[in-house]
LUMKE-752928 format. One record per residue (C-alpha): chain; residue in one letter; residue number from 0; z, y, x. Coordinates in pm, 1 decimal, m for minus. Layout:
N
PT|chain|resn|resi|Z|Y|X
PT|A|A|NUM|Z|Y|X
...
//
This chain:
526
PT|chain|resn|resi|Z|Y|X
PT|A|M|0|3807.3|13487.6|11748.6
PT|A|T|1|3701.1|13402.7|11394.3
PT|A|R|2|3846.3|13054.5|11289.6
PT|A|S|3|3731.2|12813.0|11030.4
PT|A|S|4|3950.3|12993.1|10768.8
PT|A|G|5|3696.9|13285.8|10798.8
PT|A|F|6|3406.6|13101.0|10681.3
PT|A|K|7|3347.1|13098.0|10300.9
PT|A|V|8|3169.6|12803.6|10144.1
PT|A|G|9|2884.4|12931.3|9925.6
PT|A|I|10|2766.2|12612.4|9748.6
PT|A|G|11|2553.0|12820.9|9506.4
PT|A|I|12|2316.8|12901.4|9799.1
PT|A|A|13|2223.2|12537.4|9842.6
PT|A|I|14|1955.2|12513.0|9583.8
PT|A|T|15|1761.9|12815.3|9720.3
PT|A|A|16|1820.8|12732.5|10085.2
PT|A|L|17|1756.4|12359.8|10082.1
PT|A|A|18|1489.8|12292.5|9815.2
PT|A|G|19|1197.9|12342.0|10046.4
PT|A|C|20|1375.4|12140.6|10322.1
PT|A|Q|21|1445.8|11850.0|10076.7
PT|A|Q|22|1081.8|11836.5|9962.2
PT|A|A|23|950.1|11825.6|10327.5
PT|A|A|24|1199.2|11559.6|10411.2
PT|A|A|25|1074.9|11313.7|10168.9
PT|A|Q|26|902.7|11110.0|10438.4
PT|A|A|27|1121.4|11234.3|10726.4
PT|A|P|28|1264.7|10991.7|10994.5
PT|A|A|29|1635.6|10923.2|10941.7
PT|A|L|30|1890.7|10943.7|11213.6
PT|A|S|31|2245.7|10815.7|11179.7
PT|A|V|32|2547.2|10975.2|11349.8
PT|A|D|33|2915.9|10910.8|11319.4
PT|A|P|34|3095.8|11223.0|11441.5
PT|A|S|35|3435.6|11044.0|11461.3
PT|A|R|36|3293.1|10809.6|11733.7
PT|A|L|37|3108.7|11046.2|11958.5
PT|A|P|38|3256.5|11016.1|12311.7
PT|A|R|39|3360.9|11298.7|12530.2
PT|A|L|40|3137.0|11400.4|12808.6
PT|A|G|41|3342.9|11681.0|12963.9
PT|A|T|42|3442.7|12046.5|12911.6
PT|A|I|43|3285.3|12381.5|12970.9
PT|A|D|44|3436.8|12719.2|13070.8
PT|A|A|45|3581.9|12915.2|12768.8
PT|A|R|46|3336.4|13188.6|12879.9
PT|A|F|47|3044.0|12953.0|12902.6
PT|A|Q|48|2827.4|13165.1|12673.5
PT|A|S|49|2787.9|13497.6|12857.8
PT|A|Y|50|2540.3|13782.8|12916.1
PT|A|N|51|2410.5|14032.1|13166.5
PT|A|L|52|2414.2|14407.7|13178.9
PT|A|E|53|2151.1|14521.0|13431.7
PT|A|M|54|2290.3|14760.8|13689.1
PT|A|V|55|2002.8|14996.2|13617.2
PT|A|E|56|2136.1|15019.0|13259.6
PT|A|V|57|2458.7|15154.5|13399.6
PT|A|T|58|2307.4|15406.0|13649.3
PT|A|G|59|1997.2|15496.4|13462.9
PT|A|G|60|1649.0|15431.2|13605.5
PT|A|R|61|1325.6|15242.4|13537.6
PT|A|F|62|1353.5|14903.7|13365.0
PT|A|W|63|1098.1|14680.8|13191.8
PT|A|K|64|913.4|14878.7|12932.6
PT|A|P|65|933.4|14719.0|12585.5
PT|A|Y|66|602.7|14623.6|12426.5
PT|A|N|67|662.7|14864.0|12137.2
PT|A|A|68|781.3|15150.9|12354.7
PT|A|S|69|691.0|15487.9|12189.9
PT|A|A|70|542.9|15781.8|12356.1
PT|A|S|71|877.3|15958.9|12294.2
PT|A|S|72|1061.6|15744.8|12555.7
PT|A|P|73|1293.8|15961.3|12777.8
PT|A|S|74|1111.2|16132.2|13063.5
PT|A|A|75|1209.5|16049.1|13413.7
PT|A|R|76|1161.7|16405.3|13540.8
PT|A|G|77|1476.8|16540.9|13677.8
PT|A|A|78|1663.6|16244.1|13553.8
PT|A|D|79|1936.7|16047.0|13731.3
PT|A|N|80|1785.4|15771.3|13959.1
PT|A|A|81|1437.5|15860.8|13829.6
PT|A|G|82|1260.6|15654.1|14110.6
PT|A|N|83|1478.0|15345.8|14092.3
PT|A|M|84|1265.7|15029.1|14030.1
PT|A|P|85|1202.9|14714.5|14240.6
PT|A|A|86|1013.1|14755.9|14563.6
PT|A|G|87|640.6|14723.1|14522.2
PT|A|G|88|666.4|14727.9|14131.9
PT|A|N|89|377.7|14854.0|13916.9
PT|A|P|90|514.0|15186.5|13757.7
PT|A|D|91|311.5|15110.9|13444.3
PT|A|L|92|537.6|14815.9|13357.3
PT|A|F|93|855.4|15025.3|13365.3
PT|A|A|94|1000.2|15296.7|13147.9
PT|A|Y|95|1288.3|15523.1|13230.8
PT|A|R|96|1610.4|15457.4|13040.8
PT|A|E|97|1912.4|15675.0|13038.5
PT|A|P|98|2248.6|15522.9|13131.1
PT|A|V|99|2377.9|15301.8|12851.0
PT|A|D|100|2661.7|15436.8|12634.5
PT|A|L|101|2918.6|15167.4|12672.1
PT|A|S|102|3146.3|15344.0|12449.9
PT|A|N|103|2930.2|15295.5|12144.0
PT|A|R|104|3115.0|15149.2|11863.6
PT|A|R|105|2840.2|14909.7|11742.1
PT|A|L|106|2769.9|14783.3|12091.2
PT|A|R|107|3140.6|14704.4|12139.7
PT|A|T|108|3184.1|14549.0|11807.7
PT|A|L|109|2882.6|14313.6|11863.9
PT|A|A|110|2982.9|14231.8|12216.3
PT|A|A|111|3334.4|14170.8|12125.6
PT|A|A|112|3225.1|13912.0|11858.5
PT|A|L|113|3095.7|13700.6|12145.7
PT|A|A|114|3415.5|13693.3|12333.0
PT|A|P|115|3541.5|13558.6|12560.3
PT|A|A|116|3252.4|13599.3|12804.8
PT|A|Y|117|3163.6|13691.8|13146.0
PT|A|L|118|2979.5|14030.5|13175.4
PT|A|R|119|2747.9|14007.6|13475.5
PT|A|V|120|2653.9|14348.7|13602.1
PT|A|S|121|2390.3|14293.4|13873.1
PT|A|G|122|2002.4|14241.3|13879.2
PT|A|T|123|1742.6|14333.5|14138.1
PT|A|W|124|1842.7|14700.3|14104.2
PT|A|A|125|2201.7|14629.2|14221.4
PT|A|N|126|2073.5|14536.6|14566.2
PT|A|S|127|2005.7|14902.5|14653.3
PT|A|T|128|2263.4|15091.7|14441.9
PT|A|Y|129|2504.7|15323.2|14621.0
PT|A|F|130|2860.9|15342.5|14485.9
PT|A|T|131|3001.5|15693.5|14532.8
PT|A|E|132|3295.2|15751.6|14769.7
PT|A|N|133|3474.5|15988.6|14533.6
PT|A|D|134|3402.1|16176.5|14207.3
PT|A|Q|135|3149.6|16392.2|14374.9
PT|A|V|136|2804.3|16255.7|14274.9
PT|A|P|137|2514.7|16318.4|14516.0
PT|A|S|138|2200.8|16446.7|14345.4
PT|A|T|139|1977.4|16192.2|14530.0
PT|A|P|140|2067.6|15841.5|14679.8
PT|A|P|141|2172.1|15834.7|15043.1
PT|A|G|142|1907.7|15695.9|15282.9
PT|A|G|143|1853.8|15322.2|15249.7
PT|A|F|144|1943.6|15324.8|14870.1
PT|A|S|145|1748.9|15376.0|14556.9
PT|A|A|146|2018.6|15463.6|14299.5
PT|A|V|147|2364.1|15601.0|14269.6
PT|A|L|148|2653.9|15446.9|14074.2
PT|A|S|149|2916.3|15707.2|14000.5
PT|A|R|150|3275.7|15619.3|13960.8
PT|A|E|151|3258.8|15752.9|13593.3
PT|A|R|152|2992.0|15501.9|13500.0
PT|A|W|153|3162.6|15209.4|13667.0
PT|A|K|154|3475.4|15297.7|13488.2
PT|A|G|155|3269.1|15280.1|13171.5
PT|A|V|156|3189.7|14921.0|13262.3
PT|A|I|157|3554.5|14835.1|13320.1
PT|A|D|158|3663.7|14998.0|12990.7
PT|A|F|159|3384.9|14820.9|12811.6
PT|A|A|160|3475.1|14485.4|12960.4
PT|A|R|161|3840.2|14531.3|12858.3
PT|A|A|162|3746.1|14630.3|12509.9
PT|A|V|163|3514.2|14330.5|12449.4
PT|A|N|164|3727.6|14067.6|12632.0
PT|A|A|165|3473.6|14011.8|12908.1
PT|A|E|166|3538.6|13934.9|13275.9
PT|A|I|167|3320.3|14121.7|13524.6
PT|A|V|168|3083.1|13942.8|13760.5
PT|A|T|169|2874.0|14138.8|14000.8
PT|A|S|170|2677.6|14141.0|14334.8
PT|A|M|171|2683.7|14360.1|14640.0
PT|A|A|172|2442.5|14622.7|14783.4
PT|A|A|173|2236.1|14466.9|15055.0
PT|A|S|174|1957.3|14726.4|15128.9
PT|A|P|175|1923.1|14914.5|15450.4
PT|A|G|176|2180.3|15153.8|15342.0
PT|A|A|177|2446.0|14907.4|15352.3
PT|A|R|178|2380.1|14810.6|15717.5
PT|A|D|179|2458.2|14953.3|16051.7
PT|A|A|180|2209.0|15063.8|16314.0
PT|A|A|181|2153.9|14710.4|16424.5
PT|A|G|182|2073.2|14597.3|16069.7
PT|A|L|183|2399.4|14409.9|16016.8
PT|A|W|184|2546.2|14410.7|15669.2
PT|A|Q|185|2867.1|14624.1|15638.2
PT|A|S|186|3143.4|14569.1|15380.9
PT|A|D|187|3216.6|14942.3|15327.6
PT|A|Q|188|3040.7|14959.0|14991.7
PT|A|A|189|3181.2|14633.4|14863.2
PT|A|R|190|3525.2|14735.2|14976.7
PT|A|R|191|3506.7|15064.4|14798.9
PT|A|L|192|3379.9|14908.4|14468.3
PT|A|F|193|3662.1|14640.6|14467.8
PT|A|A|194|3923.6|14898.3|14558.7
PT|A|Y|195|3832.2|15146.5|14292.0
PT|A|T|196|3808.8|14868.2|14034.6
PT|A|R|197|4148.0|14760.8|14117.7
PT|A|S|198|4288.2|15117.4|14123.8
PT|A|I|199|4211.6|15183.1|13760.4
PT|A|G|200|4332.9|14838.3|13640.4
PT|A|G|201|4001.8|14659.6|13636.0
PT|A|R|202|3914.2|14322.0|13789.4
PT|A|I|203|3606.2|14164.6|13927.3
PT|A|V|204|3643.9|13787.7|13891.4
PT|A|A|205|3339.2|13662.9|14078.5
PT|A|A|206|3062.3|13805.0|14300.7
PT|A|E|207|2727.2|13703.2|14453.9
PT|A|F|208|2633.4|13848.5|14784.1
PT|A|M|209|2300.2|13976.7|14663.9
PT|A|N|210|2071.5|13926.2|14357.4
PT|A|E|211|1807.8|13674.3|14403.4
PT|A|P|212|1788.2|13642.5|14785.8
PT|A|T|213|1486.8|13410.2|14751.2
PT|A|L|214|1293.4|13736.5|14665.9
PT|A|A|215|1479.3|13953.1|14908.5
PT|A|A|216|1189.2|14176.1|14992.0
PT|A|M|217|1133.4|14260.7|14628.4
PT|A|G|218|1501.7|14326.9|14607.2
PT|A|G|219|1506.1|14597.8|14866.4
PT|A|A|220|1622.7|14389.7|15174.4
PT|A|P|221|1514.7|14518.4|15509.9
PT|A|K|222|1161.3|14446.1|15636.2
PT|A|G|223|1127.2|14105.1|15777.9
PT|A|Y|224|1446.7|13975.0|15620.0
PT|A|D|225|1469.7|13592.3|15648.8
PT|A|A|226|1698.3|13300.5|15596.1
PT|A|A|227|1873.9|13349.5|15930.6
PT|A|A|228|1955.2|13720.6|15843.1
PT|A|Y|229|2078.8|13604.1|15501.4
PT|A|G|230|2304.5|13347.8|15659.5
PT|A|R|231|2453.6|13597.8|15893.1
PT|A|D|232|2519.9|13837.4|15609.4
PT|A|F|233|2657.1|13585.9|15379.0
PT|A|K|234|2914.0|13473.1|15633.1
PT|A|A|235|3026.3|13835.8|15674.2
PT|A|F|236|3048.7|13874.2|15301.8
PT|A|V|237|3256.8|13551.2|15265.2
PT|A|A|238|3493.9|13662.4|15539.5
PT|A|F|239|3530.2|13997.0|15365.5
PT|A|I|240|3618.6|13834.8|15030.6
PT|A|R|241|3863.1|13583.0|15184.0
PT|A|A|242|4047.0|13852.9|15369.2
PT|A|S|243|4044.3|14133.6|15109.1
PT|A|E|244|3976.5|13981.3|14769.5
PT|A|P|245|4108.9|13628.1|14790.1
PT|A|D|246|4125.1|13593.0|14414.1
PT|A|V|247|3749.4|13652.3|14363.3
PT|A|M|248|3518.5|13359.3|14323.5
PT|A|V|249|3214.3|13351.5|14563.7
PT|A|L|250|2899.6|13256.0|14382.0
PT|A|G|251|2583.1|13168.0|14551.3
PT|A|P|252|2317.0|13173.7|14635.6
PT|A|G|253|2191.6|13317.1|14301.6
PT|A|S|254|1826.7|13190.3|14366.9
PT|A|I|255|1519.4|13214.4|14149.1
PT|A|G|256|1168.7|13090.6|14164.9
PT|A|E|257|1208.9|12711.2|14211.9
PT|A|T|258|1208.8|12435.1|13968.6
PT|A|A|259|1157.8|12067.1|14022.3
PT|A|A|260|953.7|12109.9|14339.5
PT|A|P|261|1058.7|12268.5|14670.6
PT|A|Q|262|884.7|12603.3|14730.9
PT|A|S|263|936.2|12615.1|15102.8
PT|A|S|264|563.2|12562.7|15142.6
PT|A|R|265|491.7|12914.9|15014.1
PT|A|P|266|326.6|13137.6|15276.9
PT|A|S|267|573.3|13360.5|15458.1
PT|A|S|268|363.3|13663.0|15362.2
PT|A|S|269|478.9|13607.6|15002.1
PT|A|G|270|826.5|13714.2|15106.0
PT|A|F|271|973.3|13410.0|14939.0
PT|A|I|272|1276.4|13235.2|15115.3
PT|A|S|273|1353.9|12892.0|14998.4
PT|A|T|274|1703.2|12811.7|14868.3
PT|A|R|275|1727.6|12513.5|15110.6
PT|A|D|276|1671.3|12759.6|15394.4
PT|A|L|277|1921.3|13002.4|15262.0
PT|A|L|278|2192.1|12728.6|15227.8
PT|A|A|279|2124.1|12583.6|15566.2
PT|A|A|280|2160.1|12911.8|15720.5
PT|A|S|281|2469.0|13031.5|15526.6
PT|A|G|282|2687.9|12718.7|15550.7
PT|A|P|283|2987.8|12666.4|15335.4
PT|A|G|284|3170.9|12934.8|15148.5
PT|A|I|285|3073.7|12924.8|14785.8
PT|A|D|286|3320.3|12851.5|14508.0
PT|A|A|287|3045.1|12787.0|14238.7
PT|A|F|288|2673.1|12726.9|14289.7
PT|A|S|289|2469.1|12985.2|14102.6
PT|A|Y|290|2111.6|13000.5|14019.6
PT|A|H|291|1863.1|13181.5|13786.4
PT|A|H|292|1612.7|13031.0|13558.6
PT|A|Y|293|1315.2|13169.9|13367.9
PT|A|G|294|1060.8|12923.2|13219.2
PT|A|A|295|779.1|13163.1|13305.7
PT|A|V|296|685.2|13525.0|13383.6
PT|A|S|297|602.6|13732.2|13082.7
PT|A|Q|298|257.9|13852.5|12999.0
PT|A|R|299|378.1|14196.0|13097.3
PT|A|C|300|351.4|14072.1|13459.9
PT|A|S|301|120.8|13760.0|13436.6
PT|A|P|302|m82.7|13735.6|13122.0
PT|A|G|303|m159.5|13395.8|12976.0
PT|A|Q|304|121.8|13209.0|13167.6
PT|A|T|305|281.8|13096.0|12842.3
PT|A|T|306|200.6|13134.9|12458.7
PT|A|P|307|402.9|13136.9|12142.2
PT|A|E|308|224.3|12817.8|12045.6
PT|A|A|309|411.6|12645.4|12327.1
PT|A|A|310|754.2|12797.6|12253.8
PT|A|L|311|876.0|12487.6|12070.5
PT|A|S|312|714.7|12230.9|12298.4
PT|A|E|313|915.2|11972.0|12477.8
PT|A|A|314|746.9|12080.4|12810.3
PT|A|W|315|867.2|12431.5|12763.8
PT|A|L|316|1227.0|12344.1|12660.2
PT|A|A|317|1258.7|12078.7|12929.3
PT|A|S|318|1207.2|12342.0|13200.6
PT|A|T|319|1577.0|12406.1|13172.4
PT|A|D|320|1649.8|12044.1|13279.7
PT|A|K|321|1393.4|12067.5|13565.1
PT|A|A|322|1539.6|12387.6|13717.4
PT|A|L|323|1888.8|12242.3|13694.9
PT|A|A|324|1792.5|11909.8|13848.5
PT|A|Y|325|1640.9|12090.4|14142.9
PT|A|Y|326|1919.2|12324.8|14201.5
PT|A|R|327|2190.6|12060.7|14135.8
PT|A|S|328|2029.2|11836.1|14410.2
PT|A|L|329|2087.3|12122.1|14661.8
PT|A|R|330|2431.2|12171.1|14527.0
PT|A|D|331|2505.7|11800.6|14594.7
PT|A|E|332|2368.8|11828.6|14939.8
PT|A|F|333|2513.6|12165.2|15056.5
PT|A|A|334|2822.6|12223.3|14822.1
PT|A|P|335|2919.5|11895.9|14666.4
PT|A|G|336|3154.5|11911.3|14377.5
PT|A|K|337|3118.5|12290.5|14316.3
PT|A|P|338|3064.5|12393.6|13955.6
PT|A|M|339|2719.6|12517.1|13852.0
PT|A|W|340|2674.3|12863.2|13709.9
PT|A|L|341|2344.6|12995.4|13561.5
PT|A|T|342|2408.5|13363.7|13615.0
PT|A|E|343|2076.9|13478.4|13486.6
PT|A|T|344|1830.2|13336.7|13228.4
PT|A|A|345|1613.1|13439.2|12941.9
PT|A|E|346|1278.3|13349.2|12770.1
PT|A|A|347|1069.1|13482.4|13053.6
PT|A|A|348|1109.1|13708.3|13358.2
PT|A|C|349|977.4|14064.9|13361.1
PT|A|G|350|1145.7|14164.2|13030.0
PT|A|G|351|1041.9|13876.5|12825.0
PT|A|N|352|732.9|13805.6|12606.1
PT|A|P|353|679.6|13987.4|12281.6
PT|A|W|354|828.0|13680.0|12091.5
PT|A|A|355|1139.4|13686.4|12293.0
PT|A|S|356|1288.8|13928.3|12028.7
PT|A|T|357|1193.3|13711.0|11736.7
PT|A|F|358|1336.1|13401.8|11570.5
PT|A|L|359|1093.4|13185.3|11776.8
PT|A|D|360|1291.7|13229.5|12092.7
PT|A|T|361|1620.5|13128.9|11911.0
PT|A|F|362|1519.8|12765.7|11957.4
PT|A|R|363|1507.9|12796.9|12341.1
PT|A|Y|364|1826.9|12998.2|12349.5
PT|A|L|365|2034.1|12740.8|12160.8
PT|A|D|366|1868.2|12440.0|12305.2
PT|A|Q|367|1929.2|12574.1|12654.3
PT|A|L|368|2298.7|12617.5|12577.6
PT|A|G|369|2317.2|12268.9|12436.0
PT|A|R|370|2135.5|12109.3|12732.2
PT|A|L|371|2336.0|12291.8|12999.2
PT|A|A|372|2668.7|12230.6|12824.9
PT|A|K|373|2585.4|11854.4|12810.2
PT|A|A|374|2496.0|11856.2|13173.5
PT|A|G|375|2824.1|12015.6|13277.3
PT|A|V|376|2701.7|12367.5|13375.3
PT|A|Q|377|3008.0|12597.8|13332.5
PT|A|M|378|2851.6|12935.3|13261.7
PT|A|V|379|2518.8|13062.2|13117.9
PT|A|A|380|2451.3|13445.8|13133.9
PT|A|H|381|2165.4|13551.1|12916.4
PT|A|N|382|1959.5|13841.0|13042.0
PT|A|T|383|2024.5|14079.9|12882.8
PT|A|L|384|2279.5|14196.2|12622.2
PT|A|A|385|2070.0|14488.4|12513.8
PT|A|A|386|1765.5|14583.0|12727.1
PT|A|S|387|1386.7|14520.8|12692.8
PT|A|D|388|1240.6|14244.7|12472.9
PT|A|Y|389|1467.7|13965.5|12577.5
PT|A|G|390|1800.5|14145.1|12483.9
PT|A|L|391|2027.1|13990.4|12223.0
PT|A|L|392|2032.7|14342.6|12069.4
PT|A|D|393|1760.9|14607.3|12020.9
PT|A|E|394|1793.0|14845.7|12301.9
PT|A|K|395|1744.8|15164.1|12085.0
PT|A|T|396|1946.8|15075.9|11768.7
PT|A|W|397|2162.4|14781.6|11901.1
PT|A|R|398|2105.0|14590.5|11593.7
PT|A|P|399|2116.3|14226.2|11632.1
PT|A|R|400|1807.0|14015.6|11694.3
PT|A|P|401|1778.4|13660.8|11580.0
PT|A|S|402|1914.3|13514.0|11903.5
PT|A|Y|403|2232.7|13723.6|11864.0
PT|A|W|404|2304.0|13567.0|11532.2
PT|A|A|405|2252.2|13231.9|11692.6
PT|A|A|406|2480.6|13330.1|11967.9
PT|A|L|407|2748.1|13417.5|11730.3
PT|A|L|408|2725.8|13094.7|11534.3
PT|A|W|409|2755.6|12910.4|11864.9
PT|A|R|410|3058.8|13125.3|11966.7
PT|A|R|411|3232.7|13052.3|11632.0
PT|A|L|412|3149.9|12682.8|11600.4
PT|A|M|413|3102.8|12517.0|11929.2
PT|A|G|414|3428.1|12452.7|12129.1
PT|A|T|415|3465.2|12384.0|12494.4
PT|A|I|416|3484.5|12001.2|12464.5
PT|A|V|417|3134.8|11855.2|12488.2
PT|A|L|418|3055.1|11529.6|12304.7
PT|A|D|419|2773.7|11292.8|12368.8
PT|A|A|420|2546.1|11289.1|12057.0
PT|A|G|421|2296.4|11053.4|12217.8
PT|A|T|422|1925.1|11101.4|12234.3
PT|A|H|423|1722.7|11104.7|11923.6
PT|A|H|424|1337.2|11099.9|11886.2
PT|A|G|425|1220.6|11395.7|11672.4
PT|A|M|426|1524.1|11613.4|11699.7
PT|A|H|427|1746.9|11785.7|11956.8
PT|A|L|428|2097.8|11710.7|11870.3
PT|A|Y|429|2409.9|11838.7|12044.4
PT|A|A|430|2778.1|11797.3|11963.5
PT|A|H|431|3101.3|11970.2|12056.2
PT|A|C|432|3451.3|11969.9|11929.2
PT|A|R|433|3473.5|12237.3|11673.6
PT|A|R|434|3630.1|12568.9|11804.0
PT|A|G|435|3986.8|12611.8|11680.1
PT|A|V|436|4002.5|12305.3|11453.9
PT|A|R|437|4178.8|11986.5|11582.1
PT|A|G|438|3987.4|11674.2|11531.8
PT|A|A|439|3682.5|11849.4|11400.9
PT|A|V|440|3322.7|11819.9|11535.9
PT|A|T|441|3029.1|12058.7|11521.9
PT|A|L|442|2669.8|11918.6|11540.7
PT|A|L|443|2377.1|12134.1|11645.6
PT|A|A|444|2058.4|12006.1|11504.6
PT|A|I|445|1738.1|12167.6|11626.7
PT|A|N|446|1411.8|12065.3|11459.9
PT|A|T|447|1115.8|12191.6|11669.5
PT|A|D|448|857.9|12027.2|11466.3
PT|A|R|449|669.5|12290.2|11281.7
PT|A|T|450|554.5|12067.5|10996.0
PT|A|N|451|796.6|11771.7|10951.1
PT|A|A|452|1159.2|11749.8|10846.8
PT|A|V|453|1419.8|11517.3|10984.4
PT|A|T|454|1688.3|11349.5|10793.3
PT|A|L|455|2039.4|11308.7|10948.3
PT|A|R|456|2275.7|11057.5|10788.8
PT|A|L|457|2643.9|11144.8|10820.5
PT|A|P|458|2928.0|10917.9|10682.7
PT|A|V|459|3144.7|11218.6|10586.2
PT|A|T|460|3122.1|11560.0|10423.4
PT|A|S|461|2991.1|11834.6|10630.6
PT|A|E|462|2947.9|12215.6|10604.1
PT|A|R|463|2602.3|12333.0|10677.7
PT|A|Y|464|2476.8|12665.3|10848.6
PT|A|T|465|2091.4|12661.5|10866.2
PT|A|L|466|1892.7|12935.9|11047.4
PT|A|S|467|1537.6|12987.5|10937.7
PT|A|A|468|1270.0|13251.2|10902.2
PT|A|D|469|970.1|13300.9|10686.2
PT|A|D|470|762.0|13355.0|10987.7
PT|A|L|471|866.6|13213.9|11329.6
PT|A|Q|472|788.6|13541.4|11500.4
PT|A|S|473|992.7|13740.6|11247.9
PT|A|A|474|1236.4|13998.5|11375.9
PT|A|G|475|1488.5|13876.6|11107.1
PT|A|V|476|1655.3|13549.0|11036.0
PT|A|K|477|1813.4|13385.5|10737.2
PT|A|L|478|2136.8|13180.0|10712.6
PT|A|N|479|2106.7|12924.2|10429.9
PT|A|G|480|1833.1|13138.0|10278.6
PT|A|T|481|2013.0|13471.4|10296.2
PT|A|A|482|1908.5|13736.9|10544.3
PT|A|L|483|2162.6|13816.8|10810.7
PT|A|E|484|2231.1|14195.5|10844.3
PT|A|L|485|2512.3|14413.9|10949.8
PT|A|G|486|2723.6|14567.2|10675.8
PT|A|P|487|2740.5|14951.7|10603.8
PT|A|N|488|3009.9|15006.3|10870.7
PT|A|D|489|2863.1|14758.6|11120.3
PT|A|D|490|3075.1|14486.5|10954.2
PT|A|L|491|2965.6|14133.2|11060.3
PT|A|P|492|2866.0|13927.1|10753.9
PT|A|Q|493|3078.5|13633.4|10646.7
PT|A|F|494|2886.3|13329.3|10729.9
PT|A|A|495|2862.1|13120.5|10407.8
PT|A|A|496|2823.3|12747.4|10438.3
PT|A|V|497|2659.3|12493.2|10215.4
PT|A|T|498|2857.1|12176.8|10151.3
PT|A|S|499|2679.8|11853.3|10207.8
PT|A|P|500|2837.6|11529.1|10067.5
PT|A|P|501|2836.1|11207.1|10275.6
PT|A|G|502|2489.1|11080.9|10323.4
PT|A|S|503|2155.9|11241.9|10407.0
PT|A|V|504|2128.0|11592.6|10547.5
PT|A|D|505|1775.0|11719.3|10559.1
PT|A|I|506|1682.2|11935.9|10860.9
PT|A|G|507|1361.2|12125.0|10759.1
PT|A|P|508|1068.2|12198.8|10990.6
PT|A|A|509|1125.1|12468.6|11258.8
PT|A|T|510|1483.6|12524.9|11157.7
PT|A|I|511|1816.2|12512.4|11341.6
PT|A|T|512|2132.0|12369.0|11169.3
PT|A|F|513|2507.2|12377.7|11266.7
PT|A|L|514|2693.6|12104.0|11084.4
PT|A|T|515|3079.2|12131.1|11102.7
PT|A|V|516|3275.0|11810.7|11013.2
PT|A|G|517|3630.3|11902.2|10948.6
PT|A|E|518|3749.5|11553.1|10875.5
PT|A|A|519|3576.4|11377.7|11168.8
PT|A|K|520|3919.9|11295.3|11318.5
PT|A|N|521|3755.4|11241.8|11658.4
PT|A|P|522|4021.7|11153.0|11904.5
PT|A|A|523|3841.9|11340.3|12185.4
PT|A|C|524|3905.8|11662.4|11984.4
PT|A|D|525|4276.6|11629.4|11918.9
//
């Protein structure tokens, strides 16, 4: 973990980086904040900021085709798990991808920089993935499964997690292949996965029964699968965990598709099962309430549902709060007091929109982290680390996208103690105790206004880290006016701060600024 001593202060950058902001801020509204007096709201898990690795990345198979996919993409003919994709999916939306090389040096370097984290290996594909009994790998999946996960590839996950200081979270196979003749879920596959993991020194810290049971049919569940069947299976899963893996956290239900309004009115023909029905049928047993949230479905699957023009709007960003409010109300009713985990989230479902890989989505990414930390959510797993358009890294080169650089700044500057920065018209402002520096505070100021600046008044000196781009849909991002890029040996750049004296700090239009206050002397941060 890089501490404050690793940050070099580049005062000389200030003139170039801030001149435009200062000019735009001439008539900006002024907000006053005293970092020393911000009260403590609570704490978040040290691994709060986490990420997903889709099971299909591990096994190989068909995942969401990037918008700029070339004709030279790997052919699926004769490839491992060539037919693996969600039930009923349109083949034109998917492209075959070979199993990810988790030993790659760049990938490990960049993932390790986000440590500590939870690494969730799951997704729709995990519901129907067969884990091999031994080192012999069948050429085709057994009946009732769509993919094969070899021991070698699962060992690659365990080695990767160990190398990057990540704890593994996963889910179980729940397709017809994991059931007996009567259709009852059997623990054989789960038992085998846990036992092998343990035998090679790995550890699974938490598990969901299945991925997104609200969309069970799409996830490969048996025909006619309903809430009653889920409740029966979930109870069997909990009994298995308590008896065989008592140290593993049970997460659930891992729902998707509901926001502020109940969805139980959907027609049964849609295959949708409401979370309320799932919880009522499954009874107690979860250790943490997990849910998934996407603000929309991407244009890949549903054209016109959202636009880049709306990406900085309050309505778009507030969808995070709406989803949390709905699922938290169910948590309070069925599992009161249990922590909330957002185990899958990104800009949009179905691989993300084209702008998910640009600076434009960095606003949603950081605002979502700020909102959820303030609300007490304990874990947020971004989907994905490096697959399709919503990956933090490009899936071919593994070079960082803008949201990765934002994630790295959050990791280095935002600690686990959450402070109340209040509500301020015209800017999204969040505050945490600074990571690794006693008494210090970090403010995260997000200006979503595309034309107007905001002035923040601080009574003490601060160190400033401003993210910006020449074009909001740029694939690159600048820190205090300097482009962020990997070094020749994949070295991470040294983040240079600009010193701001006590008084006004201008937050330019459509920019994101972290402000660290080393001399805040906030008693909540001691």
